[in-house]
C-alpha positions as CSV (number, residue, x, y, z in Angstrom):
1,X,19.2,13.6,11.2
2,X,19.7,11.7,8.0
3,X,17.6,12.8,5.0
4,X,18.3,9.6,3.1
5,X,15.8,6.7,2.9
6,X,16.8,3.6,4.8
7,X,16.1,1.4,1.8
8,X,17.4,1.0,-1.8
9,X,16.9,4.7,-2.7
10,X,16.2,4.0,-6.4
11,X,15.7,7.2,-8.5
12,X,12.3,8.1,-10.0
13,X,12.9,6.7,-13.5
14,X,13.9,3.3,-12.0
15,X,10.9,3.4,-9.7
16,X,8.5,4.1,-12.6
17,X,10.0,1.0,-14.3
18,X,9.5,-1.0,-11.1
19,X,5.8,0.2,-10.9
20,X,5.3,-1.0,-14.5
21,X,6.7,-4.4,-13.6
22,X,4.4,-4.6,-10.5
23,X,1.4,-3.8,-12.8
24,X,2.4,-6.6,-15.1
25,X,2.6,-9.0,-12.2
26,X,-0.8,-7.9,-11.0
27,X,-2.3,-8.6,-14.5
28,X,-0.6,-12.0,-14.7
29,X,-1.9,-13.1,-11.3
30,X,-5.5,-12.0,-11.8
31,X,-5.8,-13.1,-15.5
32,X,-6.2,-16.9,-14.8
33,X,-9.1,-16.1,-12.5
34,X,-10.8,-13.8,-15.0
35,X,-11.6,-11.3,-12.3
36,X,-10.2,-9.9,-9.1
37,X,-8.9,-6.8,-7.3
38,X,-6.8,-5.7,-10.3
39,X,-8.0,-2.1,-10.2
40,X,-6.7,-1.6,-6.6
41,X,-3.4,-3.5,-7.4
42,X,-2.8,-1.3,-10.4
43,X,-3.8,1.9,-8.6
44,X,-1.4,1.5,-5.7
45,X,1.6,0.2,-7.7
46,X,3.4,3.5,-7.5
47,X,3.2,3.7,-3.7
48,X,4.4,0.1,-3.4
49,X,7.3,0.7,-5.8
50,X,8.4,3.7,-3.8
51,X,8.2,1.9,-0.5
52,X,9.9,-1.4,-1.5
53,X,12.5,0.0,-3.9
54,X,13.3,3.4,-2.4
55,X,12.2,3.9,1.2
56,X,12.0,0.8,3.4
57,X,14.9,-1.1,4.9
58,X,14.4,-4.9,4.8
59,X,16.4,-8.0,4.0
60,X,14.8,-10.4,1.5
61,X,16.8,-13.3,2.8
62,X,16.0,-12.4,6.5
63,X,12.3,-11.4,6.6
64,X,12.3,-11.3,10.4
65,X,15.3,-9.0,10.7
66,X,14.8,-7.1,13.9
67,X,15.5,-3.6,12.5
68,X,13.4,-3.9,9.3
69,X,10.9,-1.3,8.4
70,X,7.4,-2.8,8.4
71,X,4.6,-2.4,5.9
72,X,0.9,-3.0,6.9
73,X,-1.7,-3.4,4.2
74,X,-4.9,-2.5,5.9
75,X,-7.2,-3.1,2.9
76,X,-5.9,-6.7,2.5
77,X,-7.9,-7.3,-0.7
78,X,-5.1,-5.2,-2.3
79,X,-3.0,-8.2,-1.7
80,X,-2.3,-8.8,-5.3
81,X,-0.3,-5.6,-5.4
82,X,1.6,-6.5,-2.2
83,X,2.4,-10.0,-3.7
84,X,3.8,-8.3,-6.8
85,X,6.1,-6.1,-4.6
86,X,7.2,-9.1,-2.5
87,X,8.1,-11.1,-5.6
88,X,9.8,-8.3,-7.4
89,X,11.9,-7.4,-4.3
90,X,13.0,-11.0,-3.8
91,X,11.1,-11.5,-0.6
92,X,9.3,-14.5,-2.2
93,X,9.9,-16.7,-5.2
94,X,8.6,-15.3,-8.5
95,X,7.0,-18.6,-9.4
96,X,4.8,-18.4,-6.3
97,X,2.7,-15.8,-8.0
98,X,1.3,-18.6,-10.2
99,X,-0.5,-19.9,-7.1
100,X,-2.5,-16.7,-6.6
101,X,-6.0,-17.5,-5.6
102,X,-5.6,-21.3,-5.7
103,X,-7.1,-23.4,-3.0
104,X,-4.6,-24.2,-0.3
105,X,-2.1,-21.7,-1.4
106,X,-0.6,-19.1,1.0
107,X,-1.2,-16.6,-1.9
108,X,-4.8,-15.9,-0.7
109,X,-6.8,-13.2,-2.5
110,X,-7.1,-11.5,0.9
111,X,-3.5,-11.2,2.0
112,X,-2.6,-13.0,5.3
113,X,0.4,-13.9,7.4
114,X,0.4,-17.4,5.9
115,X,2.7,-15.8,3.4
116,X,6.1,-14.8,4.7
117,X,6.6,-11.1,4.2
118,X,3.0,-10.2,5.1
119,X,3.4,-8.5,8.4
120,X,-0.3,-8.6,9.5
121,X,-3.6,-10.2,8.5
122,X,-6.0,-7.3,8.0
123,X,-9.1,-8.9,6.4
124,X,-11.4,-6.8,8.6
125,X,-11.3,-3.3,7.2
126,X,-10.4,-0.6,9.7
127,X,-7.9,-2.5,11.8
128,X,-4.6,-1.8,10.0
129,X,-3.7,1.5,11.7
130,X,-4.3,-0.2,15.1
131,X,-1.8,-2.9,14.1
132,X,0.7,-0.2,13.0
133,X,0.2,1.6,16.3
134,X,1.1,-1.5,18.3
135,X,4.2,-2.2,16.2
136,X,5.4,1.4,16.3
137,X,5.1,1.5,20.1
138,X,7.1,-1.7,20.4
139,X,9.8,-0.4,18.1
140,X,10.1,2.8,20.1
141,X,10.3,1.0,23.4
142,X,13.0,-1.2,22.0
143,X,14.8,1.9,20.8
144,X,15.0,0.6,17.2
145,X,15.3,2.9,14.2
146,X,12.6,1.1,12.2
147,X,9.5,2.8,10.8
148,X,6.0,1.5,10.2
149,X,4.3,2.3,6.9
150,X,0.6,1.5,6.4
151,X,-1.8,1.8,3.5
152,X,-5.4,2.7,4.4
153,X,-8.3,2.7,2.0
154,X,-10.6,5.7,1.9
155,X,-13.6,3.5,2.6
156,X,-11.9,2.5,5.9
157,X,-12.3,6.0,7.1
158,X,-15.9,5.2,7.7
159,X,-14.8,2.8,10.4
160,X,-14.6,4.2,13.9
161,X,-11.6,2.1,14.8
162,X,-9.5,4.0,12.3
163,X,-10.1,7.3,14.0
164,X,-9.5,5.8,17.5
165,X,-6.2,4.6,16.3
166,X,-5.4,7.9,14.6
167,X,-6.1,9.7,17.8
168,X,-3.9,7.3,19.8
169,X,-1.0,7.4,17.3
170,X,-0.9,11.2,17.5
171,X,-1.3,11.2,21.3
172,X,1.7,8.9,21.7
173,X,3.7,11.1,19.2
174,X,4.7,8.1,17.1
175,X,6.7,9.9,14.4
176,X,7.8,6.5,13.2
177,X,4.4,5.9,11.7
178,X,3.6,7.0,8.1
179,X,0.2,6.3,6.7
180,X,-0.9,6.5,3.1
181,X,-4.6,7.1,2.7
182,X,-5.4,5.7,-0.7
183,X,-8.2,8.0,-1.9
184,X,-9.5,6.1,-5.0
185,X,-13.2,6.9,-4.2
186,X,-14.1,3.2,-4.5
187,X,-15.5,0.7,-2.0
188,X,-17.6,-2.5,-2.3
189,X,-20.9,-0.6,-2.1
190,X,-20.0,1.9,-4.9
191,X,-18.3,5.2,-5.1
192,X,-17.1,6.2,-1.7
193,X,-18.6,9.6,-1.7
194,X,-22.0,8.1,-2.6
195,X,-21.9,5.9,0.5
196,X,-20.6,8.5,3.0
197,X,-19.3,11.9,1.9
198,X,-16.2,12.4,4.1
199,X,-15.5,15.9,3.1
200,X,-12.0,17.3,3.4
201,X,-10.0,14.1,4.4
202,X,-6.7,15.9,4.8
203,X,-8.3,18.4,7.2
204,X,-9.6,15.6,9.3
205,X,-6.2,14.0,9.7
206,X,-4.7,17.4,10.4
207,X,-7.3,18.0,13.1
208,X,-6.3,14.7,14.7
209,X,-2.8,16.0,15.2
210,X,-1.0,14.4,12.2
211,X,1.6,16.0,9.9
212,X,-0.6,15.8,6.8
213,X,0.3,16.0,3.1
214,X,-1.8,15.7,0.0
215,X,-0.4,14.3,-3.2
216,X,-1.1,12.6,-6.5
217,X,-0.6,8.9,-5.4
218,X,0.2,7.9,-9.0
219,X,3.1,10.4,-9.2
220,X,6.5,8.9,-8.2
221,X,8.1,12.3,-7.6
222,X,5.3,13.5,-5.4
223,X,5.4,10.2,-3.4
224,X,9.1,10.5,-2.9
225,X,8.7,14.2,-1.8
226,X,6.1,13.2,0.8
227,X,8.2,10.3,2.1
228,X,11.2,12.7,2.4
229,X,9.1,15.2,4.4
230,X,7.7,12.4,6.6
231,X,11.3,11.4,7.6
232,X,12.0,15.0,8.7
233,X,9.1,15.0,11.2
234,X,10.2,14.0,14.6
235,X,7.2,14.6,16.9
236,X,4.2,13.7,14.9
237,X,3.0,10.8,12.7
238,X,2.6,11.6,9.0
239,X,-0.6,11.0,6.9
240,X,-0.1,11.1,3.2
241,X,-3.5,11.6,1.5
242,X,-2.8,10.1,-1.9
243,X,-5.4,10.4,-4.6
244,X,-5.1,7.4,-7.0
245,X,-6.9,6.1,-10.0
246,X,-8.2,2.5,-10.0
247,X,-6.6,0.6,-12.9
248,X,-3.9,3.3,-13.4
249,X,-1.2,2.4,-15.9
250,X,-3.6,0.6,-18.3
251,X,-5.5,3.1,-20.5
252,X,-8.7,1.1,-20.9
253,X,-8.8,0.1,-17.2
254,X,-7.9,3.4,-15.7
255,X,-10.9,5.0,-14.0
256,X,-12.9,1.8,-14.0
257,X,-14.7,1.9,-10.7
258,X,-15.3,-1.8,-10.2
259,X,-14.4,-3.2,-6.8
260,X,-13.9,-6.7,-8.3
261,X,-12.7,-6.1,-11.9
262,X,-13.6,-8.4,-14.7
263,X,-10.5,-9.4,-16.7
264,X,-11.2,-11.7,-19.6
265,X,-8.2,-13.2,-21.5
266,X,-8.3,-10.7,-24.3
267,X,-8.3,-7.8,-21.8
268,X,-5.4,-9.3,-20.0
269,X,-3.4,-9.6,-23.2
270,X,-4.1,-6.0,-24.2
271,X,-3.1,-4.8,-20.7
272,X,0.2,-6.8,-20.8
273,X,0.9,-5.5,-24.3
274,X,0.4,-1.9,-23.2
275,X,2.6,-2.4,-20.1
276,X,5.4,-3.6,-22.3
277,X,5.3,-7.3,-21.5
């Protein structure tokens, strides 16, 4: 079995540079609106950089390529991060980012399939893993080598549908599914652990039959190590419990637990300067 990623396979230093570029795109998209889901977009940039520039196989000029790996963004309000990755990877024109959040634009704040490159519309939290389950089953039945990657927010673990899907994915032994659980301890009603204390998240996924790994989700080397291990697993799906910091990469935004972050012009300018723009 190959131990190499199907995608570009960029090394850690190059991926860290890509993650910084994704963060700059996030700030530039949110800045004209003055507020938005910048904290989540910044926090998950390392995971997206690793997936789009190291791990996943896809063709920017053929987005419906049959053997592509597929990425499902279950917390679709993280869309600004996904849009940054799609633009940076060439899956959509860079200039389209200027339309983020505009009326009538496919660049909706909540990512949807109106934009090519978005594999599923997941505005209702908790449904992303179910979508990944269906896609993974179809890929296996067609005997395709493709994998399905999904990001799940920790707040979504409070949704029963997530656990129904987790049980089914493990039961069907869908080793072509790899789920990142973004543990940023933030949801719309406040700190996640203040809404429902979910205890040992990794232990729960392990109990549901998943190959389970715990990492720092803002560490490119740890992300790559987990993805490598997930590729070696042939009988179980893999859950990567990734602890991330909202706003990571911008010193004065990191650790700001604001579901819908205020970003006035002076803050955006400071952030871009810090990110090297």
